[in-house]
N, C-alpha and C positions, 0 to 999 in steps of 0.2 A: 827377368827377376828369377833368382835361383831358389828362392824360398818356396818350398812345395805348397805351402798354405795359400799362396797368392798366384801360383802358376796355372794359367788357363789352358796349357797345352794338353791335348787329349792323351798324348803318349807318355806323359809324366807318370812315373811309378809312385803310387800312393803308399809309401812305406811307413809314414808316420803312424805311431801307435794310436793317436787320438782319432785317426780317420777310419781305422779298421773297425768293422762291426763286431760287437761283442756277441758271443753266443748266448742265446736265451736259456737261462737256467730254470728248471722247473721248481715251483714253489713246494717245498717239502715240509715247511713248518706247519704244524697243526694250528698254531695261532693265526697264521695268515689265512688258512682255509676257513677258519671260524669267522674271521672278519668279513671275508667275501660273502659267505652264506648269510651272515647277519645283514649285510648291505642289501642283498637281493630280497630278503624277507621284509625289510623295512620298505623298500620300493613297492613290493607287492601289496602290503597292507595299506600304504598311502593311497595307491590307485584305487584299491577296493573301497576304501573309506569314502572317497568322493563319488564313487559310482552308486553306492547304496544309501548315501545320506544326502537327500535333496536340500535339506535346510542346514547345511554345514556352516561352520563359523565363517568360512570364506564367502559363501553366498549371502549371508546376512549383512555383511559389511557393504555389499554392492546393491542387492535388490531390496533389502529390507530397511535401507536408510530412510527415515521418516520424510526427509526433504524430497528424495527422489520418488519414493513410492506414492506419497501424497499427490505430487504433481502429475505423475504418470497416470494415475487413476482419473484425476480431474481432466487432464487433456483428452483422455479417451472419451469422457462424457461430453466435453465441450464441443467436439466435432469441428475443430478449427476456429471456433468463435473466440474473439478477444474481448477482454473486460477491463473496465476502469473502476477502481475503488478509491475513495478518499475518506478523510477523517473529519467529520463535522464536529462542532464544539460550540460552547458558550450558549447564548440565549436563542430563542426561536428566530429572531430577525437575522442574526448571523448565520444560523443554519440554513435559512431560506436563501440568503445571498450565496452561500457556498453551493447549495443545490443548483442554482442557476449557473454558477461557474463550472460545476460538474457536468451539466448538460452541454455547455459550450466546449469543454475539453473533450468530452466523449464524441461530439460532432466533428471537431477538428481532427482527432486521432482515429476516427472511424472505429470506435469501440462501444461495446454495450455497457451502459451505465448501470452500476450496482446502486439501486435506490436505498438509502439508509432509513432507519427509523427516526422519529423525532426524539432527540435526547432530552432528559430532564434538564431544566434550566441550570446552566453552568455546572452540570455534572462533570463536564470536561472543559477545562479552560486552556486557551492557547498561551496567553501572556501578552506582552507588549512588543509589537514589531518595531515601533519607533525607538524603543529603548534597547532593541536587540536582545530582549529577555523573553524567550519563548520556549515551549517544549519542542524538542527535536521531532522530526517526522516519525522516527521509530517509536518514540515514547508516546506520542499522541495517538498513533495507530493502536498501540497496545491498550491505552486507556479507553479508547472508543470501543474496541472489541470487548473488553471486560464489562463495560457499561451496557452494551447491547445484550450480552449474555444475561446480565441482571434483569433487563427489561423482559427478556424471554422467560426467565425463571419465574418472575413475579406476575406474568400475564399482562404486562403494561406496554407491550410492543405495539406501536402504531406507525405504520409506514408514512414517510413524507408524501407518498402518492395517495395516501388516504386523506390527506389534508389539502394538498395542492393539486389542481387539475392539470395534468400534462397530456391529456388525450389529444390536444391539437398538435403535439410534437411527436408522439409515439403512436405508430411506428413510422410515420411519414418522414420525420427528420432524423430521429435517433432511435436506437433500440435500448430497452431498459429491462432489468430483471430485479425483482425484490430481493433484498439482502438475505431473507430467510431461505429462499429458493437457492440462491447462490451458495450460501453456507452449507446447505444440505448436500450440494454437489461437491463443493470444495473439500468438506470434511468427511464425505461419504457416510453421512448419518441422516436419519429421518428426524427433522426438527419437531415434527408432531409427537415424537416419542417423549418430549418433555412433559406431556400431559400424564404420563404414566405415574402410578402411585408406588412403583417399585423403586425404593430409595437407592438400592445397590445399582440398579440399571441406570438411574439418573446420574449417579456419581460417576459411573464409567463413561456415560455419554459426555458429561461436561469435562472430564479429563481429556477426552478425545478432542472436544471443541477447543479447549485451552491450548493443546498442542498445535492444532492446525491454525489457531489464531496467532500463535507466536511465529509460525512460518509465514503467514500472510502479512504480518506486520514488518517482516524483514529483519527480525532479530538475528536470524541465522545467516543473513546475507541473501543475495540474489540466487535464484535457481535457474540454471541455463534453459532458456526458451520456455520457461514456465512462469516465473515470477520476477518482476523487476520492481524493486522498492525505491521510489524516488527520494533522494536525500536532500534535494534542494528545498529551501524554505524562504521566508521573507527576509531573512538575514543575508542571503547570498544571491537571490535570483528574483528578477521581474520577468514573468513570462509574456512574450509578445507573439504576434502571428502576422506574417507578411506585411509588416509596416514600413518596409523599405530601409530600415536601419541595418547597419552592419551587425552581424551576430556577435554576442558576447562583449559588446561595448559597455563601458561603465555607465551606471545609472546616475542621474543627477543627484539623488539622495544617498549620501554616504554617512557613516558614523563620524561625528566630529572628533577632533583630537582630544578634547577634554573627556569625552565618553570613552574613547579608546584607552586612555590612561587610567581613568577611574575604574572601569570594568575589566581592564586588561583583555580587550578583544581586538581581533585583527580581521574582522569580516570586510569583504569587498563585494558590493552589490553589482551584478552584471545583468544586462538585458539579453535574454535568450529566446530565440524563436522556438516555441514548444514543438512545432512539427518537425523542425530540423533535429532537435535534440532527442525527442521521444517518439518520433513517427517512423514510418517504414524506412528500412535501411540502417537504423540504429540498433544498438543492443537492446534497448527498451522496446523497440518496435517489434522484435521477434518474440517477445514474451507473451504468454497467454493472458496473464494478469498484470496490469500496471497499477501499482499502489502509490497514490499521493499521500502526503500528510495533509495539512490544512490547505484549503482553497479560498480562504478568506482574503479579501483585499479591500482597500479603501484609498481614496486620494490622500496624498500627504506631501506637503512641501513641493508642489509642482510635479510630482510623480505619482506612482501607485505603489502600495506596499508590496504587492506580490503578483498581480495579474493586470496587465495593461492592454486589454483587447476590447476596445469599444466599437470598432468597426472593422470590416474586412471587404473593402470595395473590390479587391482583386479576386475575391471568392464569393460569388453570389449565393452559393448554398449556405455558407457560414454567415454571410450578412443577413440572410433571411432568418437563420436560426437565432441570431442576436436580436433581431427586431421582434420575433415572435415569442421570445422568452423573457423580454424585458418586464412585462407585466403578466404574471401568471395568476389566474383567479383561484379562489378556493373551490373545492369540489361542490357540485350542486347541492348535496345534502346540507353542507354548512351554510351556503348562501340562502337556501330556502328557510333554514331554521332561524337565521338572522333576520330575514324579512318578516317572518312570522312574529318574532319577538318584538320587532320595531312596531309592527302594525297593531298587535294585540296588547302589548305591555306598555311601551313608551307612549304610543298614540300621539306623537307630536314631532315636529322637526327637531333634530338634534345634531350635535357635533361630536364625533367620536375621536378621541385622542389616546394613543398608547402611552401609558406611564409605567416606568420601571424604576428600580432602585437607582439607576444612573441618572434619572431625572432630578434627584435630590441635589445634584451638583450644579443645576442650572437655576437661575433666578427667574421666577415667573412674574408676570405683571400683577401688581397689587390689586386685589379685588376681583381678579379673574377666577373663573371656575377651575382652571388648570392650576393656578397658584394656590387656591384653597385646597385642592386635592393633594398637591405636594405637601402643603403644611399638615394636612391630615395624616399623610403617610409618615411624616416626621414624628408627629405626636404619638401615633399608634405604634411607632417603632417597628414598622412592617419589615423593613429590610434586615434587621438584626434577627428576626424570627425565621427568615427564609433560609 
């Protein structure tokens, strides 16, 4: 090829003008010198700013992010321990049922159970799982956190472990921590400080508690290796454990076509092994805190609403936990007070039945004590007053 631009021969004379090197011309323009000096000055000031300013805007966006800093502080205090939190709701019977399921989940996932307080009757309501009309996991966690803070503020906080005796399970089968102790660590505040009469200090404290509550509830999403907020609920998931079924198969109970059209829903309920989904090796398994929504379940149309773990024959440790937590007694103080009342006040054999506003929906036997009690509740309009 004769074209000098494509000739690879070393002897070729490079006579084309575009190949010749141009001589460097000194910059004589005062404007050019001024621009160069300004550039060097800007670089110098920029470097100096970051050296002398530890709390620069850049560092705030990285280290002072509430999500990251909150979790980093807590992880330092947790010393590698992993926790399980859930959102109790409705009446005491439902809360007790969820507490037992929380014990079970903590045992399966080898996490420390955060023991909640007893919530006011129906202060937080889930809704209806059969009708696929429930509060989402994030919403119910926020509602529970807010109500717990109200219990603390008003001095009405009573731990579930102050009512139900779990000494036979802790620490032999699971580990547990009171919610107030956990919240003090998670929020990096002293919960005893709520007894202070300093209103400004209390206001600042509860602002901090509200912030870390929103983080724990998963409103801002998951935080890598610190918080995993479970989004599954009874509308989408039935939790199982080593039952031999294929993971994520369809559950037998699904919303019917009429409900789908009427409510415009498209939920599909699947059965998931909780250990495979949330245990070691999963994204959730690496998180320091695992936050569930509701853990309430009940039999329904041949299936379970949310948790179908009644036995674990392949895991004797969990099977023993299921057996030992089926009937949990009240703490000795309550049992002794009840016995004293029966012996000194009633002084005769008696039948004890729990009656609630829901009992009004059932028809009692005419002439029975229970039927009379229900009728009395109706006449007294008890439920409308609660």
